BAVO-162156 format. One line per field, with one value per atom (N, C-alpha, C, CB): residue number from 1; residue in three letters; atom name; x negated, z negated, y. Coordinates in Angstrom, 3 decimals, m for minus. Glycine has a CB too. Example, Ala and Ser with C-alpha at 12.3 -4.5 7.8 and 13.67 -1.06 7.14 Angstrom:
2
k = (1, 1, 1, 1, 2, 2, 2, 2);
r = (ALA, ALA, ALA, ALA, SER, SER, SER, SER);
a = (N, CA, C, CB, N, CA, C, CB);
X = (m13.190, m12.300, m13.200, m11.308, m12.850, m13.670, m12.900, m14.084);
Z = (m7.800, m7.800, m7.800, m9.046, m7.080, m7.140, m7.870, m5.725);
Y = (m5.690, m4.500, m3.300, m4.473, m2.250, m1.060, 0.030, m0.598);
end
This chain:
85
k = (1, 1, 1, 1, 2, 2, 2, 2, 3, 3, 3, 3, 4, 4, 4, 4, 5, 5, 5, 5, 6, 6, 6, 6, 7, 7, 7, 7, 8, 8, 8, 8, 9, 9, 9, 9, 10, 10, 10, 10, 11, 11, 11, 11, 12, 12, 12, 12, 13, 13, 13, 13, 14, 14, 14, 14, 15, 15, 15, 15, 16, 16, 16, 16, 17, 17, 17, 17, 18, 18, 18, 18, 19, 19, 19, 19, 20, 20, 20, 20, 21, 21, 21, 21, 22, 22, 22, 22, 23, 23, 23, 23, 24, 24, 24, 24, 25, 25, 25, 25, 26, 26, 26, 26, 27, 27, 27, 27, 28, 28, 28, 28, 29, 29, 29, 29, 30, 30, 30, 30, 31, 31, 31, 31, 32, 32, 32, 32, 33, 33, 33, 33, 34, 34, 34, 34, 35, 35, 35, 35, 36, 36, 36, 36, 37, 37, 37, 37, 38, 38, 38, 38, 39, 39, 39, 39, 40, 40, 40, 40, 41, 41, 41, 41, 42, 42, 42, 42, 43, 43, 43, 43, 44, 44, 44, 44, 45, 45, 45, 45, 46, 46, 46, 46, 47, 47, 47, 47, 48, 48, 48, 48, 49, 49, 49, 49, 50, 50, 50, 50, 51, 51, 51, 51, 52, 52, 52, 52, 53, 53, 53, 53, 54, 54, 54, 54, 55, 55, 55, 55, 56, 56, 56, 56, 57, 57, 57, 57, 58, 58, 58, 58, 59, 59, 59, 59, 60, 60, 60, 60, 61, 61, 61, 61, 62, 62, 62, 62, 63, 63, 63, 63, 64, 64, 64, 64, 65, 65, 65, 65, 66, 66, 66, 66, 67, 67, 67, 67, 68, 68, 68, 68, 69, 69, 69, 69, 70, 70, 70, 70, 71, 71, 71, 71, 72, 72, 72, 72, 73, 73, 73, 73, 74, 74, 74, 74, 75, 75, 75, 75, 76, 76, 76, 76, 77, 77, 77, 77, 78, 78, 78, 78, 79, 79, 79, 79, 80, 80, 80, 80, 81, 81, 81, 81, 82, 82, 82, 82, 83, 83, 83, 83, 84, 84, 84, 84, 85, 85, 85, 85);
r = (UNK, UNK, UNK, UNK, UNK, UNK, UNK, UNK, UNK, UNK, UNK, UNK, UNK, UNK, UNK, UNK, UNK, UNK, UNK, UNK, UNK, UNK, UNK, UNK, UNK, UNK, UNK, UNK, UNK, UNK, UNK, UNK, UNK, UNK, UNK, UNK, UNK, UNK, UNK, UNK, UNK, UNK, UNK, UNK, UNK, UNK, UNK, UNK, UNK, UNK, UNK, UNK, UNK, UNK, UNK, UNK, UNK, UNK, UNK, UNK, UNK, UNK, UNK, UNK, UNK, UNK, UNK, UNK, UNK, UNK, UNK, UNK, UNK, UNK, UNK, UNK, UNK, UNK, UNK, UNK, UNK, UNK, UNK, UNK, UNK, UNK, UNK, UNK, UNK, UNK, UNK, UNK, UNK, UNK, UNK, UNK, UNK, UNK, UNK, UNK, UNK, UNK, UNK, UNK, UNK, UNK, UNK, UNK, UNK, UNK, UNK, UNK, UNK, UNK, UNK, UNK, UNK, UNK, UNK, UNK, UNK, UNK, UNK, UNK, UNK, UNK, UNK, UNK, UNK, UNK, UNK, UNK, UNK, UNK, UNK, UNK, UNK, UNK, UNK, UNK, UNK, UNK, UNK, UNK, UNK, UNK, UNK, UNK, UNK, UNK, UNK, UNK, UNK, UNK, UNK, UNK, UNK, UNK, UNK, UNK, UNK, UNK, UNK, UNK, UNK, UNK, UNK, UNK, UNK, UNK, UNK, UNK, UNK, UNK, UNK, UNK, UNK, UNK, UNK, UNK, UNK, UNK, UNK, UNK, UNK, UNK, UNK, UNK, UNK, UNK, UNK, UNK, UNK, UNK, UNK, UNK, UNK, UNK, UNK, UNK, UNK, UNK, UNK, UNK, UNK, UNK, UNK, UNK, UNK, UNK, UNK, UNK, UNK, UNK, UNK, UNK, UNK, UNK, UNK, UNK, UNK, UNK, UNK, UNK, UNK, UNK, UNK, UNK, UNK, UNK, UNK, UNK, UNK, UNK, UNK, UNK, UNK, UNK, UNK, UNK, UNK, UNK, UNK, UNK, UNK, UNK, UNK, UNK, UNK, UNK, UNK, UNK, UNK, UNK, UNK, UNK, UNK, UNK, UNK, UNK, UNK, UNK, UNK, UNK, UNK, UNK, UNK, UNK, UNK, UNK, UNK, UNK, UNK, UNK, UNK, UNK, UNK, UNK, UNK, UNK, UNK, UNK, UNK, UNK, UNK, UNK, UNK, UNK, UNK, UNK, UNK, UNK, UNK, UNK, UNK, UNK, UNK, UNK, UNK, UNK, UNK, UNK, UNK, UNK, UNK, UNK, UNK, UNK, UNK, UNK, UNK, UNK, UNK, UNK, UNK, UNK, UNK, UNK, UNK, UNK, UNK, UNK, UNK, UNK, UNK, UNK, UNK, UNK, UNK, UNK, UNK, UNK, UNK, UNK, UNK, UNK, UNK, UNK, UNK, UNK);
a = (N, CA, C, CB, N, CA, C, CB, N, CA, C, CB, N, CA, C, CB, N, CA, C, CB, N, CA, C, CB, N, CA, C, CB, N, CA, C, CB, N, CA, C, CB, N, CA, C, CB, N, CA, C, CB, N, CA, C, CB, N, CA, C, CB, N, CA, C, CB, N, CA, C, CB, N, CA, C, CB, N, CA, C, CB, N, CA, C, CB, N, CA, C, CB, N, CA, C, CB, N, CA, C, CB, N, CA, C, CB, N, CA, C, CB, N, CA, C, CB, N, CA, C, CB, N, CA, C, CB, N, CA, C, CB, N, CA, C, CB, N, CA, C, CB, N, CA, C, CB, N, CA, C, CB, N, CA, C, CB, N, CA, C, CB, N, CA, C, CB, N, CA, C, CB, N, CA, C, CB, N, CA, C, CB, N, CA, C, CB, N, CA, C, CB, N, CA, C, CB, N, CA, C, CB, N, CA, C, CB, N, CA, C, CB, N, CA, C, CB, N, CA, C, CB, N, CA, C, CB, N, CA, C, CB, N, CA, C, CB, N, CA, C, CB, N, CA, C, CB, N, CA, C, CB, N, CA, C, CB, N, CA, C, CB, N, CA, C, CB, N, CA, C, CB, N, CA, C, CB, N, CA, C, CB, N, CA, C, CB, N, CA, C, CB, N, CA, C, CB, N, CA, C, CB, N, CA, C, CB, N, CA, C, CB, N, CA, C, CB, N, CA, C, CB, N, CA, C, CB, N, CA, C, CB, N, CA, C, CB, N, CA, C, CB, N, CA, C, CB, N, CA, C, CB, N, CA, C, CB, N, CA, C, CB, N, CA, C, CB, N, CA, C, CB, N, CA, C, CB, N, CA, C, CB, N, CA, C, CB, N, CA, C, CB, N, CA, C, CB, N, CA, C, CB, N, CA, C, CB, N, CA, C, CB, N, CA, C, CB, N, CA, C, CB);
X = (30.296, 29.503, 28.642, 28.621, 27.987, 27.119, 27.913, 26.341, 29.068, 29.903, 30.341, 31.110, 30.686, 31.097, 29.956, 31.589, 28.743, 27.590, 27.427, 26.310, 27.558, 27.429, 28.516, 27.489, 29.739, 30.832, 30.599, 32.161, 30.080, 29.801, 28.730, 29.348, 27.709, 26.645, 27.163, 25.505, 28.106, 28.636, 29.511, 29.428, 29.929, 30.765, 29.952, 31.528, 28.634, 27.795, 27.838, 26.343, 27.826, 27.893, 26.632, 29.149, 26.341, 25.200, 25.736, 24.186, 25.198, 25.614, 24.389, 26.282, 24.456, 23.385, 23.685, 23.256, 22.767, 23.018, 22.260, 22.658, 21.448, 20.700, 19.920, 19.764, 19.365, 18.598, 17.412, 19.467, 16.256, 15.071, 14.146, 14.347, 13.402, 12.459, 11.348, 13.166, 10.158, 9.004, 8.404, 7.952, 8.354, 7.914, 7.152, 9.122, 6.551, 5.891, 6.847, 5.177, 8.143, 9.113, 9.544, 10.332, 9.357, 9.753, 9.643, 11.163, 9.680, 9.516, 10.825, 8.558, 11.922, 13.230, 14.178, 13.803, 15.343, 16.298, 16.760, 17.499, 17.106, 17.667, 16.697, 18.079, 15.451, 14.494, 14.128, 13.225, 14.024, 13.723, 14.872, 13.440, 16.088, 17.250, 17.412, 18.533, 17.170, 17.236, 16.228, 16.992, 15.015, 13.994, 14.371, 12.682, 14.990, 15.441, 16.517, 15.979, 17.489, 18.583, 18.092, 19.641, 17.055, 16.498, 15.512, 15.812, 15.247, 14.335, 12.873, 14.685, 12.532, 11.145, 10.317, 11.070, 9.023, 8.084, 7.245, 7.187, 6.958, 6.102, 4.632, 6.477, 4.341, 2.958, 2.313, 2.899, 1.110, 0.397, m1.103, 0.869, m1.908, m3.350, m3.667, m4.072, m4.662, m5.089, m5.652, m6.131, m5.266, m5.742, m6.405, m4.603, m6.224, m6.753, m8.232, m5.970, m8.773, m10.210, m10.639, m10.563, m11.952, m12.495, m12.449, m13.948, m11.587, m11.401, m12.150, m9.924, m13.065, m13.753, m14.597, m14.630, m14.977, m15.782, m14.931, m16.544, m13.624, m12.730, m12.066, m11.669, m11.721, m11.017, m9.625, m10.931, m8.952, m7.595, m7.678, m6.685, m7.084, m7.137, m5.746, m7.913, m4.764, m3.392, m2.880, m2.457, m1.898, m1.309, m0.003, m2.289, 0.718, 1.941, 1.646, 3.047, 0.980, 0.611, 1.805, m0.562, 1.864, 2.841, 2.177, 3.311, 2.779, 2.186, 2.997, 2.117, 2.293, 2.959, 3.487, 4.072, 2.988, 3.450, 2.748, 3.196, 3.520, 2.975, 3.292, 3.558, 2.315, 2.583, 3.052, 1.343, 2.719, 3.113, 4.622, 2.356, 5.288, 6.746, 7.434, 7.234, 6.679, 7.230, 6.637, 6.975, 6.124, 5.569, 4.429, 6.655, 3.639, 2.442, 1.307, 2.116, 0.684, m0.351, m1.680, m0.534, m2.551, m3.887, m4.621, m4.695, m4.453, m5.080, m4.598, m4.772, m3.294, m2.748, m3.224, m1.226, m3.339, m3.797, m5.200, m3.774, m6.055, m7.421, m7.442, m8.245, m6.407, m6.351, m5.570, m5.730, m4.954, m4.098, m4.736, m2.754, m4.539, m4.889, m3.785, m5.108, m4.052, m3.060, m1.772, m3.646, m1.875, m0.669, 0.245, m1.046, m0.251, 0.567, 1.224, m0.284, 0.566, 1.086, 2.383, 0.094);
Z = (m36.626, m37.000, m35.831, m38.196, m35.171, m34.074, m32.921, m33.591, m32.607, m31.534, m31.778, m31.353, m33.011, m33.341, m33.132, m34.788, m33.457, m33.270, m31.790, m33.814, m30.922, m29.478, m28.968, m28.716, m29.444, m29.016, m29.460, m29.563, m30.662, m31.154, m30.288, m32.635, m29.905, m29.073, m27.695, m28.929, m27.175, m25.840, m25.811, m25.344, m26.952, m26.996, m26.826, m28.303, m26.971, m26.774, m25.315, m27.215, m25.087, m23.729, m23.418, m23.535, m22.144, m21.669, m20.804, m20.877, m21.011, m20.222, m19.505, m21.118, m18.196, m17.409, m17.300, m15.991, m17.827, m17.854, m16.782, m19.196, m16.031, m14.980, m14.161, m15.567, m13.076, m12.192, m11.689, m11.017, m11.713, m11.221, m10.545, m12.353, m9.569, m8.870, m8.280, m7.767, m8.352, m7.682, m6.879, m8.707, m5.575, m4.717, m3.517, m4.247, m2.722, m1.505, m0.491, m0.857, m0.641, 0.272, m0.178, 0.405, m1.440, m1.940, m3.442, m1.512, m3.955, m5.392, m6.104, m5.640, m5.476, m6.128, m5.489, m6.011, m6.089, m5.629, m4.205, m6.561, m3.898, m2.578, m1.435, m2.544, m1.579, m0.488, m0.364, m0.709, m1.481, m1.419, m0.775, m2.825, m1.210, m0.651, 0.830, m1.430, 1.189, 2.602, 3.446, 2.742, 2.932, 3.637, 3.799, 2.914, 2.761, 2.838, 3.908, 1.469, 3.898, 4.871, 6.302, 4.555, 6.478, 7.812, 8.232, 7.854, 7.340, 7.668, 7.669, 8.994, 6.971, 6.916, 6.019, 6.406, 6.245, 5.413, 4.635, 6.269, 3.398, 2.597, 2.775, 1.139, 3.624, 3.846, 4.885, 4.305, 4.570, 5.462, 5.205, 5.245, 5.959, 5.740, 4.368, 6.844, 3.707, 2.400, 2.513, 1.782, 1.593, 1.618, 0.316, 1.925, m0.755, m2.053, m2.238, m3.161, m1.402, m1.436, m0.070, m2.570, 0.151, 1.413, 1.410, 1.638, 2.236, 2.280, 3.445, 2.378, 4.065, 5.251, 4.962, 5.838, 3.717, 3.356, 3.196, 2.070, 3.190, 2.934, 4.224, 1.909, 4.242, 5.385, 5.512, 5.250, 4.394, 4.382, 4.067, 3.340, 4.908, 4.711, 4.620, 5.846, 4.300, 4.150, 2.755, 5.235, 2.309, 0.987, 0.882, m0.147, m0.164, m0.471, m1.509, m0.970, m1.099, m2.021, m2.298, m1.444, m3.521, m3.864, m3.568, m5.381, m2.669, m2.255, m2.830, m0.706, m3.172, m3.644, m5.066, m2.743, m5.841, m7.230, m8.114, m7.759, m8.894, m9.830, m11.251, m9.561, m11.958, m13.300, m14.293, m13.837, m14.054, m14.978, m14.943, m14.653, m13.854, m13.789, m14.730, m12.353, m15.174, m16.049, m17.453, m15.455, m17.780, m19.110, m19.502, m20.141, m18.520, m18.810, m19.012, m17.657, m20.174, m20.515, m19.843, m22.042, m19.778, m19.220, m20.030, m19.199, m21.330, m22.206, m21.847, m23.691, m21.647, m21.272, m19.891, m21.303, m18.954, m17.603, m17.616, m16.721, m18.514, m18.607, m19.069, m19.559, m19.787, m20.322, m19.425, m21.702, m18.379, m17.521, m16.166, m17.323, m15.667, m14.286, m13.385, m14.072, m12.100, m11.152, m11.148, m9.757, m11.297, m11.219, m12.409, m11.121, m13.486, m14.673, m14.596, m15.948, m13.985, m13.937, m13.202, m13.277);
Y = (m21.623, m20.467, m19.972, m20.806, m20.898, m20.526, m19.910, m21.737, m20.439, m19.914, m18.484, m20.782, m18.148, m16.781, m15.789, m16.710, m16.201, m15.328, m14.983, m15.995, m15.969, m15.736, m14.796, m17.066, m14.969, m14.097, m12.667, m14.600, m12.487, m11.138, m10.463, m11.184, m11.204, m10.646, m10.246, m11.651, m10.975, m10.702, m9.457, m11.891, m8.963, m7.767, m6.487, m7.718, m6.562, m5.386, m4.965, m5.664, m3.675, m3.159, m2.363, m2.288, m2.284, m1.514, m0.389, m2.409, 0.812, 1.966, 2.513, 3.063, 2.607, 3.196, 4.680, 2.523, 5.501, 6.942, 7.701, 7.494, 7.004, 7.688, 6.701, 8.732, 7.183, 6.341, 7.151, 5.810, 6.560, 7.245, 6.267, 7.960, 6.760, 5.901, 6.754, 5.080, 6.206, 6.797, 5.658, 7.443, 5.811, 4.712, 5.268, 3.860, 4.394, 4.859, 5.496, 3.711, 5.268, 5.887, 7.276, 5.003, 7.594, 8.902, 8.975, 9.228, 10.178, 10.382, 10.672, 11.505, 10.332, 10.445, 9.433, 11.903, 9.298, 8.293, 8.567, 8.242, 9.813, 10.142, 9.869, 11.597, 10.308, 10.082, 8.606, 10.916, 7.911, 6.479, 5.715, 5.924, 5.997, 5.303, 5.641, 5.675, 6.886, 7.285, 6.520, 8.787, 6.354, 5.589, 4.129, 5.692, 3.569, 2.174, 2.023, 1.696, 2.938, 2.859, 3.042, 3.906, 3.860, 4.099, 3.014, 5.451, 2.062, 0.973, 1.373, 0.418, 2.438, 2.892, 1.971, 4.346, 1.992, 1.257, 2.258, 0.317, 1.958, 2.821, 2.485, 2.719, 1.513, 1.086, 1.995, m0.402, 2.471, 3.392, 3.255, 4.877, 3.974, 3.975, 4.554, 4.774, 3.976, 4.476, 5.880, 3.544, 6.742, 8.119, 8.550, 9.040, 7.797, 8.233, 7.920, 7.588, 7.046, 6.768, 6.237, 5.745, 6.219, 5.725, 4.203, 6.234, 3.641, 2.193, 1.554, 1.862, 2.280, 1.763, 0.524, 2.838, 0.302, m0.867, m2.124, m0.598, m1.970, m3.089, m3.572, m2.693, m4.838, m5.418, m4.822, m6.946, m4.704, m4.135, m2.647, m4.865, m1.839, m0.385, 0.236, 0.266, m0.591, m0.095, m0.433, m0.702, 0.338, 0.107, 0.878, 0.530, 0.605, 1.334, 2.402, 0.379, 3.457, 4.540, 5.456, 5.361, 5.944, 6.977, 8.315, 6.877, 9.078, 10.351, 11.514, 10.448, 12.582, 13.788, 13.711, 14.106, 12.765, 12.627, 13.647, 11.190, 14.396, 15.374, 14.910, 16.804, 14.373, 13.837, 14.895, 13.172, 16.152, 17.210, 17.476, 18.489, 17.091, 17.218, 16.228, 17.001, 15.222, 14.188, 14.271, 12.804, 15.455, 15.736, 14.805, 15.643, 14.381, 13.603, 14.598, 12.572, 14.552, 15.531, 15.178, 15.607, 16.166, 15.950, 14.890, 17.270, 14.918, 13.923, 12.517, 14.233, 12.368, 11.062, 10.624, 11.101, 11.564, 11.236, 10.635, 12.483, 11.127, 10.612, 9.159, 11.472, 8.761, 7.396, 6.443, 7.409, 6.953, 6.129, 5.853, 6.804, 4.653, 4.358, 4.881, 2.836, 4.998, 5.512, 4.693, 5.539, 3.378, 2.546, 2.754, 1.084, 3.355, 3.609, 4.982, 3.502, 5.928, 7.297, 7.309, 8.254);
end
């Protein structure tokens, strides 16, 4: 009985219908993949706040991200931290 259950579960298939990425190298698949192939680093000086008080002043920031292109409302933005957007 137990063996049949496992076989039935293994018959399920997964279909990938798209691919998306937002990263420090780019805000879409093509620019991110291009940066990876060129050996670029997404690490740069911090620009979203004054980091002069900190020892570390570099990070992998996502630049040029527009949350409204992804149907994130102003109300939702107020409730989200940057790492969630």
